[in-house]
N, C-alpha and C positions, 0 to 999 in steps of 0.2 A: 422478639429480638429488638434490641435497641436501635434507634436511628443510626444509620451507618455514616461513617466518616469518609469523605472523599480524599483520595490519595493522589494528588496531581503529580508529585515527584516520582512516585513509583510508576504511575501510569505513563509518564513520559517515556519510560524505558520500553513500555509495551506497545505503544501506539505508533512507533516509527513507520510501519507499513501502511498506515491508514491516513496519510496526509490528505486533507480535503482542501484543495485550492479554492480560494474564496473570492467574495465580491465586496460590494458596498464601498467601492472606491477607496479601500484602505490597504496600505502596504506597511507591513511590520517586519523589522529585522529580528530574526530569531536564530539561535545556534542550530547548526545541523548536527549530524551524528558525530562529527569530529570536533564540534565546539566552534565552528566557524559561523560568524554572523551571515545570514542569507536573507535576501528580500523575499517575502512571501505575501501573497494576497490573503487577507484575513477574512474568514467567513463569519458574518454576524449570525446570531441565532434568531430565526424566524420560521414561519410555517412551511411545511412541505406537503405534498400530496399526490384519481386514476382515470384516465381516458386513453384510448389507444390511437396512435397515428403512425403511419408508416411512410417512409420516403427513401429513395435510393441514396446510397452513400457515395459521396463524391470521391473518386479515386484518381490517383496520379501515379504514373509509372516513372521511376527514376532509378539511376544507378545506385548500387548498394553503398556507395561512399557517403560519408557524413555531410558533405557539402551539398548534396543533391536533395535538400529538404523540401521537395515538392514545390512547384512554381506558385507564385502568388496568384496566377490566373486560374488556379484550380477552381472549378465552378462550385458555388454554394449548393447546399441541399435544395432539392425541389420542395415547394410548399407541401406540407403534410396535410392529409385529409383526416380529420378526426373520425373515429369509429366507436360505437358503443362498447363499454366495458363495465362489468359489474363493479360496484363499489368495494374496495378491498376491506377485509375485516381487520379491525384495529382493537387491540386490548393491552392493558397494562400488566407487566410481568412482576414488577417489584414495587415496594412501597416508595413514596416520595422521598427525595433527598438522599438516595442511596449511592448514586453512581456518577462517575466521571470517566468515561471510557467503556467500550463494549466491543466484544468480538464473539465468534462462534467456536464451539468445540469442533474438533476435526470431523466427528461423525454427524454433526449438524443437529444433535438432539438437545444441546444446551446453549444458552447464551451466557457468556463468561464476563466477569468483571472483577476488579480487585476491591476487597472490602476488609474492614476491621470492626466487626460487630462487638458490642458490649466491651469496648476498650481492650479487646483481646489482640492476639497477634494477627498481622495482616496475612491474608491468604487470597488465592484465586477462587472465587465462588462461581457456581453455576446455577442457573434457574432453568428447569426443564421447560422447553418451549410448548410442550403439550399439556402438562399438568400444573405448571407454575410452582412446583416444589423446588425449594432452594437448599443447597447443601455445598459444603466445601468441595472444590474440584481438585485443587493442588495446594498443599500446605507450603510448598516452595514457590515463592513469588519470583517469576522470571519470564523470559520470552519463551513460549512453547513452540517447539519445532518437531518435525518428523511425526506427524499425526499425534502431536501432543505428548509423545513419549519423553522427550528431553526438555527440561527446564534450564535455560541459560540464565544464570543469576547475574545481577548487575555488574557492569564493568567497573573495576577499580582503576581509575585513570592513573593514579600515582604509581601503582604497581603494574599496570597494564596486564591485568589478569582477569579471567572469568572463571566461574565454577559451572561445570555441567553436572546436572543431576538427572540420573536415569530413573524415571518414575516407575518403570517396570521392575527393575531389580533393586532399587533403593540405593544404588551406589552413586557416589559423587567424586569428582576429581577436578583439578585445576588445570587451566591452560595459561601459559605465560608468554609474554612478548606479543600480546594481542592488542591491536590499536583500536578496534571497533567491534561491533557485534559479529561473532562467528556464525557460520551457516553449516548445518549438518547436511550431508549429501542425501539424495533420494533413497539410496540403499542403506543408509544409516551406518556406514562403515568408515566414512571420512568426514573431515571438517575443513572448511575453507575460511581463511581470515586475513585481515589486513595486518601484516606483520611489522608495522612501523615501530621503532624503538624509542621515539621521542615525540612529544607533543609540540615541539617547536619546529618551524615558526608557527605562529598562531593561525594564519590563514591557510585553508586547505588547498587553495589553488597553487601554492608554491611549496607545499609539504609533500614529500615523497614517501612511498611505502611499497614494499614487496607484497604481492598477492601470493599467499602460501596455502598449499594443500597438504594435509597431514592425516595420519590415522586418527581415529576418533579420540584416542587418549592423548593426542598431541605428538605421538612418536612418528619418526621418519618424515619430518617436515621437508617440503620441497617448494622452492620459490619458482613461480611461473613467469611472472613479469613484474617490473617495477613501474608504478604510475605516479603521476603528480596529481594530488587532489583526489577527492571522491573516495571510492571504495567499492566493496562488493554489493551488487543488487540481489543476486541469488543464483541458485543452480538451475540449469535447464532440467526438465523432467527426466531425461534419460541419463543424467549424471555425467555426460561427456564434456560439458562446457560450463563455464561461469559467465554471467553477465556482470560487467564492471563499469563503473562510472569514473572518468578521469582522463588524463592526457599522458601520452607517451613521452612528451618532451616538455622541458621547463618553460614556463611563461606563456603557454597557449592561452588565448583569451576566450576561446569557446569551450564549452563542456561537451565531452564526447561519451558515447556508449560503445562498449566493445564486448565481443565474445572472446573467451579465452579457452582454448582446448586444454583440458587438464592433463592430458597425456603428453602432448608435444609442446605446449606453451604457445602455439600459433594463435595470433589475434586477428580479428576482423572487425572493422567499424560497422556499427548499426545505424548511427545517426549522430547529429550534433546540433547545438543551439547556443545562443548567447548565454542563456541559463536553461538548464535542462532539469526537469523535476519529475517525480512520480513515475519513474520507470518501473515496468512490471512485465513478466513473461506470461504468455497465455498457457493454459493447462496442457495444450498439445505441443508446446515448445516452438511453434511455427512463427508466432508473432511476438513482437516487443512493442508495447505502447509506452509513450512518454509525452510529457507536456513541454512545449517550447515557449520560453518567455523572453521578453526584452529584446526581441529581434527588431532590427531597424525597419523592416517591412511589417507593419501591424498584421497583415494578412497571414503571416507565418506563426503568430502567437496563438496556438491552438494545440489540441492533442492530436498526435500522429500515431500510426502503427506501421511498423516495418516488418515485412516477411523476411526472416533470416535465411531462408533457402533461396528465394528468387531475387531478393533485394527490392521488391515492389514496396512503394510507400503509399499509404492511404491517409488522407486527411479526414479525421473523425469529426471535426467541426463541433467541438465542445471544450469548455474549460470548466473543470470541476473535479470532485472526487469520484473515483470509480473503483470497482472490483471485478475481477474475472469470475464468471460462473464456473466453479470448479468441476461440475459434472458435465460440462460441455467443452468442445475443443477450443473455440475462439469467439465466445460471446461474453460481453461485459455489461454490467449495470452501472449507470452513473447518475450523479446528482449535479446538474449544471448550475453555474452561478446565475443569479437573477439579474433582471434589468434594473431593478430598483430595490432599495432596502425594505420597502413595505410589501413587496410581493412574496408569495409563498414559493416554495421549491417545487420542481417537478422531478420525477424519477423516470429514467429511460432505460430500455434494454436495446443493445446494439450487437448484431451479428457482424463481426468485422469481416469475415470471409465472404459472406453473401451480400453485405452492404445493406442490410435491412434493420431499421430501428422502429421501436414501438414505445409509445409513452405509457408507462405503467401507473403513474400516480399524477393526478391532476389536482393542484392545490385548491381549485375552486370546488372540488367535490370532496376531497379528503384532506382537511387541514392538519398537517403534521408540523410540529414545532421541534426542530432539531437543535440541540445545544452544542455549539462549538464544533460542529462537524463530527460528532460522535455517532456514527452509524456503521453498521456492518451487515453484509449480505450472507445469507445462509449458503452452504455449499451447493444446494439444489437450485439456487437462484430465485426461489419462489417466496422466500420470507425475508423481511427487512427489519432488523432491530435497531433501535435508536434511543438515545437519551433525550428526554423531552426538556425543552427550555422552560416549560411551564411549571413542572414539578420535580425535575431531575430524577425521575424514575425511568426505568427501561420499559419501552413500549414495543409491541410486536405488530408488524403489518403483514398480513397474508396477502400476497399479490397473485396467487394462483387464480386463473380464470375459472 
């Protein structure tokens, strides 16, 4: 197979869920999903790597409203005591130069990436994590949802339309009046999308849009609520609510997270920040994690988790990319930013409900070089795939003890 061509433009459509907030004292303005320039910390590519340490999670109880973003006096984590851990197994899955972007198949058997070998058509390829065998996974290049059954093909901003392709039946159909990435419901019967009808004005914080739920084919659309800025983050696992980012009133300076009941349209605030990024719902639907940035009090610029049932807020005390472990209710794995550009990364596991964290990867023992934040966690939380900055191949780290 010929040396593979990297496809950054296509991958930009696929990597929206994997924003890795970064370090090295560098802020870059990049467009968000709505095309709005947003300030982001840029993560330089350098080593990553495993030792174990545990520490209690600092917790703060606060009202459910967005303005109660846990007090600055919330105590820091207690010093962690290292414990021995076997060195993780590290192996290369693809040839050098193949990849820019990486994620896992829904069943956790393959690591996926976009490729165009031998100057042929672009496709989503998979490499078997056990055998290393590479083969096309989806001939339709798009955002895969609902256990990879549906491929949502790139949004045509001028026409405000997307194409949904059912990989199980081979059928495809269009959705129109869609202003951003649509989301298939957990039961696979409905779709939710930002129904804005114009891309003006340019800046999302003053642009408004109805949040729409419709049948999977786009029929029977129903507007739930109109928001300014932002858009949909995703469905809660039981399909009863959506998590959205935005404001209910024009001109609000702070970014808010809301839950929206898809039956009644009732909303409830989860949290807010001067700039709010990287929001995500835990697999059990009980917690919403998000990163707060550019707060006047520097102590508030960290990752938080809010329990949507009780309103409890927990300070997670890290800034960096993270993913929930899909096979567990409320555990995430994260790669924090480094103290200096020449330091390697660490990888941590954090049980949000129990408040326990463990260091999985120690850069002093397992030097990993991650390119541009391209990493992905397997559904079982025990394997970690990444694109190496040294050779731009996909490598696999087995973190199971």
